[in-house]
C-alpha positions in Angstrom: -0.2 0.1 0.3 1.1 3.4 -1.0 0.4 6.5 0.6 -1.6 9.4 -1.1 -1.6 12.9 -0.1 -4.7 15.1 -0.4 -4.9 18.8 -1.2 -8.5 19.8 -0.9 -9.4 23.4 -2.0 -12.9 24.6 -0.4 -14.3 27.8 -1.3 -17.4 29.0 0.9 -20.0 31.5 -0.1 -19.0 34.7 0.2 -18.1 35.8 3.7 -18.9 32.0 5.1 -15.4 30.8 5.2 -15.3 31.2 9.2 -18.9 29.2 9.7 -17.7 26.2 7.3 -14.4 26.4 8.7 -16.3 26.2 12.4 -18.1 23.1 11.1 -14.9 21.5 9.3 -13.2 21.9 12.5 -15.9 20.0 14.6 -15.3 16.8 12.3 -11.7 16.7 12.8 -11.5 14.7 15.9 -14.1 12.0 14.1 -11.4 12.2 11.0 -8.3 11.9 13.1 -10.0 8.7 15.1 -10.1 7.0 11.2 -7.7 4.3 10.4 -5.3 5.4 7.8 -5.2 9.2 8.7 -1.8 10.2 9.1 -2.9 14.4 8.2 -6.0 16.3 7.8 -5.4 19.9 8.5 -7.1 23.4 7.8 -5.2 25.9 6.1 -5.3 29.5 5.2 -3.4 32.1 3.3 -0.5 33.2 5.0 -0.8 36.4 6.2 2.4 39.1 5.0 3.7 36.0 2.6 3.4 38.7 -0.1 4.8 38.0 -3.6 5.9 34.7 -2.8 2.3 33.1 -2.5 -0.4 33.0 -4.9 -3.5 33.3 -2.3 -6.9 31.6 -2.5 -8.3 34.4 -1.0 -11.0 34.8 1.8 -13.1 32.9 0.9 -11.0 29.9 0.4 -9.2 27.1 2.7 -7.1 23.8 2.1 -7.0 21.3 3.7 -3.9 19.3 3.5 -4.5 15.4 4.0 -2.0 12.4 3.8 -3.4 8.7 4.0 -1.4 5.4 4.5 -3.2 4.5 1.2 -6.0 5.4 -1.2 -8.0 2.5 0.1 -8.3 4.1 3.6 -9.2 7.5 1.3 -12.2 6.1 -0.3 -13.4 4.9 3.4 -12.8 8.3 5.0 -14.7 9.4 2.1 -17.6 7.0 2.7 -17.6 7.4 6.3 -21.1 8.2 8.0 -19.7 11.7 9.7 -18.3 13.3 6.1 -21.5 11.9 4.9 -23.2 14.1 7.9 -20.8 16.8 7.6 -21.6 16.8 3.7 -25.0 17.6 4.7 -24.5 20.0 7.4 -22.8 22.1 5.0 -23.9 22.2 2.0 -25.6 25.1 1.9 -22.3 27.0 2.8 -20.3 25.7 -0.3 -19.6 27.7 -3.4 -17.6 25.1 -4.9 -14.3 22.7 -4.1 -11.7 20.7 -5.9 -10.1 17.9 -5.0 -6.1 17.0 -5.6 -5.4 13.3 -5.0 -1.5 13.1 -5.4 1.1 10.1 -4.9 4.7 10.3 -3.9 6.8 10.7 -7.3 
């Protein structure tokens, strides 16, 4: 089994990022308890980075994940707490992009 990395770009409806992040953070302990979860953390643009970065913007956050295998990630996506989280936040979301990556 090869580990996989996930970069998920989550975009909230305008002005809803804080509310969406609150719901995300409430779900994090359940995700951390999942078999195969190595890393699962929400990140936002670093203030003061200037020209070093291309910002995602005030309505977005990026989830950085690492899973022990693709199978673990697939189980995560199907977990009941993830389905409940999806229902809870669907009216706050403007969009999301999921990138699943393998070590080079």
